[in-house]
N, C-alpha and C positions, 0 to 999 in steps of 0.2 A: 648554561644549560640552557639547549634550545626550549622550544616550548615544549615543541613532540617528545624528548626526552623526560620530561615534570613526569616524578608518579601522580599514577589516579589517582591513589589517596589526596593530593592534593586541588583536585576537581570534586572532592567526596562533601555532600556536608556530613555528622554528626551520628543522622539518619543514614549515610552511604543513599541519596539521592544526588545524583550528579548536578554541581552547580552551574557547568559549564556545559553546550551544547558541544558534541565534536563534527567541523568539517570536512568527512573524508575529502575535499577537491582536495584540501590544499596537500595531500599528498599524492596524488594522480596526476603523471607524469605526464598521461596524455590529458587537460581535460576537456571534461566535457565540451558538445559543442554549441554556438551558443545558439536563444532562438533565437527566429529571424522574423523582422517581418514581414508576410504576406502578398505587398505591395508592393518592395523597393528591394526585399532581392537581400537586404542590410541587417549585422544584425541590430534587435534591440535593442533601447537605451533607456537610462531609470523612468527620464521623462515620459516616454513612452507607453511605459508598464505602470508608469501611476497614476492612467484614467482605468483602470484595472486590479492592480491590487494597491495594498494597505503600504502604504509610503516606507518603512522601516522591513517589511516582506520582503520588497523591490531589492533592497539594501542585500538582508541575505541570500535570497535571490540570482544577485549576482557577485555573490564575495566567494570567489577561487583560492581566495590566499590562506584566509587564518581559518588558523585549524582550531581555533575552539572560542566560543560567541557567549556568554554571561545570562547564562539565564535572570530576567525581571525575578523580582524574590517576590510578587506579585503570583507569579506564574510558579512558581517553586513551593508559598501557599498550598496554591490549587491543588498542585501537583500531590503534597503529602496528605491528602483525604485515601490516597489510595495507590501509594509510591509509598519505598520501592515495589516492586511485583515480583514474586517467585519463585525462585530457580528452584523445580522438583525434581531430585530422580526417578523414575520410573523403574522403580525395583518389582511393582507388578508385573507390566509386561513383559520385562528385561528374563519372569520366570519364566512365564508363557509360552514366550519365545523362545525362550532354551539358550537363549544366545551367551557365549563371554562379552560380549560387546557393553557397555554403560552408559545409558542412554538421560540424559539431560532437556528438560523443555520449559523454556521462559516463557511466563501464565499474564496473558495483557489481562487477563477478563475481569478479572474483579475490581469493575464501574458495572457503577448502574450501565456504560452508554453497552456493555458486555464487550467493547474489543479494545485493541494499543490504539484508535484511528482518537483520543480525548488527550491522547500526550501533543498533536499538532492544530484541537480544535483548540482550544486554552489559547493556546499561541496567537493564535490569531487570533481570534477573535481578541484579547488581547489588546495585541497592535490593531486596532479597529477599532475599538474604545479610547486608546491613547487616542489614535489621529482625531479623536472628536466624532466618527462617523455611526448614521443613526442606526446601517444596521448593513447586511452580507446575502449574500444567496451562493445556492451552490447546490450542487447535484450531489447523490446517492447514489447504490448502484443495490445490493443487499437490505442498506441499509443502518452499518454499523459506522462510517460517516456521518450520515446525517441525524441522528441520532446523539453521536457525539456534539458533533456542532451548537445542537440546540441545544444542548446541557452548559454547556460552553457559554451559549450566548440568555439564557435563562439565570445564567447564574451577576455576569457580567450588564441588564440590563440591556442586551442588544438585539432589535427585528432579525429573524432568520427565514430567507426567502428561500425553499429545496425544490427541490425536480428531483423529482425519484423515477428511475426509470422502470418502467411501463408494468413488464413481468414480472418483479421484483414487490414494487405498488402493488398487484393484485394476488403473490405469492407470500407475502409477510407483511398480513395482515398488522399487525403485533405489533411488530419494531415501528411502520409507517402512524400509528396509534398514542407511543414516545414521543413519538417524536411534535406530534400535535397538543401531547400533557406537559412538554419542555414552551410550550408556546410558539411551535413554529408551523410555514403554514406549508405545505407539502403539496404537489401538485406531481399525479404520471405524466408521464415527461417519454415522447414529445406529445406539445399540446393543445390547443390552440389560442393559451393566453402569448404567445409570445411569433412574432413573425418567422422566424427560422423553422419550427417547428409546425406553424400548417405549412409551410414549404414541406420539410419532410413527409409531413403524413398526404400529405398532393402528389411527393414519388415516390410513395411510402405506406398505401392503406391497410392498413389494420397490423401495423407491423407493431413489436410488443418494444421496439425504443433498446436501446442501451446509451452509455454514462457517452460512449460519443454526442452523440443527440440532446442527452440534459447538457453537459456543460453548455454547447450553445447555448444554449435556451436561460440557465445559470447567467453565464456572461452581455445578453442583450439586456436580461433585468437591469444589471448590474452601472452597465453601461451608459444605458436610459432611464434612472434614477437616479437623482441629484445623494449625496449622500451612501451611497450602496457601495459597497467594492463584492468584489469575486475574492474565495477561498473553495482551495483546492484539497485531496483528502488523501491525495497521493500523486507520483510521478515526478513532483515540482521539488526540484534540489532546497527551497527550504522545508517540503516536510520530511524529506528523505532527513534536517539536520536535524528538525524539532528530532524525530524518531531516535535516534541513533542513543538518546536515555535510556532502550533499551537495552542495547550492548554495550553502553558505559557501563552499566546496574552489572547484568552477564559477567562479563569483564571481571569485576572491582569482584564477586562471587565468584566465582571461576577462583580466581589471586587467592583468595582466602582460601578455598577449599585445597589450591596446594595445585591445582587442576586444571589441561592442559586439550579443548576441546580437538581430537583429527577431524571431526564433520561438523560443517554447519549445513543445517537446512534450515531453510525457509520456500513456503510461498510465493508465485507472485502474479500480481495482477501488473496494478502502475506499479509498484515500486515499496511502496511506506513500510511493509512489517518488515518485509525481506531487507535490507537497504539501511534499516535503524537495528536491526539484530547484527549482522556484519557488518558495523563499519570500524568498532577501534578491531577488533581483526583484523576487516582487509585489509586497512592500515598499517599495523604491523608486517602484513603482508607484504606490501608498495613499498615502506620504506626498505625492507627486506630481514628483516629482527626474529619471525615466527614463519612458517607457513600452514597455511591450512588444507581443506578442500571445501570449496565451497558449493553447495550445489539448490538454485530457482527452480523451483519444482511448482508447472504449471497445468491449466486443465486443457486435453487434447483436443477440446473443441475450442480457445480460444489461442493458438504456440504461439507468440507474439519470439518468443527466445531462436524453437525448437525448428517454425517454419515461415521467421516472417523477415523485411528487409532489413536489412538494417538503411537506412538513409530519412531524408527531413519530410517531415509530412506530420498534418493539419495535429493540432491538438482532440478535434470538434468535428462532426459527422455538417458541421452548419457551415467546418470551412472561414469561419470570421475570427478564432486566435491565432497565436501566433506559432512557427514552426521552428518544429525539432526536429534533431534526428534522431534514431532508436531504432529498435527492433518493431515495426511495425509490420501490421499485415491491411492498413490501407486505411482509413478516414471515415469512408463508405463498407465498413463490413461491420454487419451485424451479424452478434455469435445468437444463434443459437440457444432458445430462451432455457435451458437444465438450473440446475441448481449449483457454479461451481460460482453466482453470489457476486461477493466487488473481486472477480479474478475476471470479470467479460470486456475489461479495456482492451480495446484494438492495438495498445501500443502499451512500449515503456519509456519509464525513468529513462532517461537522457543517460547520466551519472550512473545507472549498470547499464548502462547498452552500451556504454564508451569501456570497462568493468570486460562484461562477455564479452565485447568483439579485441581485446586484446589479452585472450584467454586470461584471468586471472580470477575463473570460474564458469564450472558448467550449468546447465541448463536437461530438462525432460519433462515429458509433455504424460501427466496418466490420466486415463479414464475416469468419470465421473464414477462408475459399479464398485469399481476397482477400491475409488476412495471411500466412497459411502461404509467398506467393509473394511476398510482398514480404520475409521471410525468408531465404527462397534464394536470393533474388541479394545479398542487408548479407550473410549466407553466405562464395559462390564472388565476389563485390569484394573484403572484407574481412578474412575468414579465418577470423573467430568464427563459431560455431553459436549462435542467439540464442533467449535462454527466450520459449516464443509472450507471453506479457503485452509481453516487452520489443514484438516485432515488430508490436503495436498501433500504437505510438508509430514502431517503423519505416516503418509505412505509409504512415501524415499527413506523417513527413516528409521519405517520395521522392514524394507527390503535388502536394506545397508545395514539392520541387522543381524536379518539372517544370512546373507555374505557372511560375512561374518562369521557365525553357527557353521558354514560349510567349511573355512579358513584355519578358523582355530585363533582366530585375532583376536585380541581383550583392544578396540578401534571404544572412543568415547565420544556419541553422537550427540550432537544441539540441535535444538528444531525451535521453532518460535511456536509457538500456539497461541493465535490474535489472540481469538476469546470463547465466546461459550456458544452452545446448539438451539439456546431451549427456544429462541422465535422460526427457527429453522426445522421444526416439526412438519411441516407438509413435506420437506423434500427426504429427512425419515420414513415416514407413510409411507410414499410411496418407494421407496426403497423397499422398504422391511413386506409392501403384499404385493411387491414384486415385477411393478411397474416401469420400474425406471429403469431407462433403454440408455445406450453411450453412441454418443452424434462423432463423429471426428468430419472434416469438413474436405469435398476434395480440392484435387488442387486444380482443376475448375471456377473452384470456388475461389478457392484463395487467389486466383489468376484475375479474378474482377477485381478484388479491393487494389490490389499492385494496383491496375490499372490506371486507378484515378492520382495516382502517389503526381505531387506537382516534378514539375521539371526545373528543378535546381540546378546552375550548378557549381556540387558545390567541396 
């Protein structure tokens, strides 16, 4: 019996937490393109990546073939504090929409970090600790990843340095303070603490920052300080691997219910939540065992999938990181300072980019006022205040449920609720006061980002 055909319960503990992460790349017919050295244009080796990332994480990053990777017991013990997370039927939302569709959501906000990010944060911090490192550096947008990593580092006794996108640093002071409470240092990015930060400020005075800027600063600090490594909360192969725990738990719950989701929806920024949620379902689709309609939902203000280009690009604004082949708006693209939160990265996971390029899933972009309309309807029906990121998926789920109302189809709709929105009340205030507007970049603005794409013969 091949590893692919082993029943999922083989990989579950008694409390239904998966004992192994699922590596979606093992089932991809066309593997994601390798990371490239920007200096040589050649595929990066493990030796070149180890000065940036932890050694075992490098191995996970480069592994395209192993279907299941065992979760260390120490990480499983940590997961037991908040996993398995609930799969919830949204009965009240269904009733309000008067739809024949059945709506389910996987809720990842039942931990102090308020999001799914903790699933990978504890894994990356564990491998850093195991390697004997002093600490880690990272970037964060809306703050969920920074909060999760600060929690994981506090648990394991590691130093944590966070560069937070300036607009979020100012809009979300409470999430910043949670990070500091857990012992992390938090710096608004771009800053004057790094050479790349100074360069960005000189070229873009008054910029509100971007994840690309913050990544550049975090990588610079990690590589210049012995005993530190850089960790990332999305985009990378290793992150999607760790987040597969979301989808594995979800599939196990559906199997127990005897239900098959017809439509699977996830918000998409860098890809961690979407990639984690769809992992085992996409695996079945790739192997020809089942078919699902999979929808990635992104902000219209940062439309990597729907208006980006599939090309090699830098993962950071400072152009010091490896090149990744992904759907991108250009590493120099600075998104508008709206409330899309962690969905403001200029690119998308190489895994998801390849799957989208090959036609295995679809994508749509939604405007933030419609996103908050959906968020408030969900909150009033289901009693949870959703994060702005998650609300992109809620918007699409509601639209699909209303389409079922029109057609009379009884579809099973699943979406990922990445976390709670209690640190995003400034955004809700702006929406409730009627001061929220929509911003969609023009073709001319996007062309400026595309013009900076590196000339790579891929």
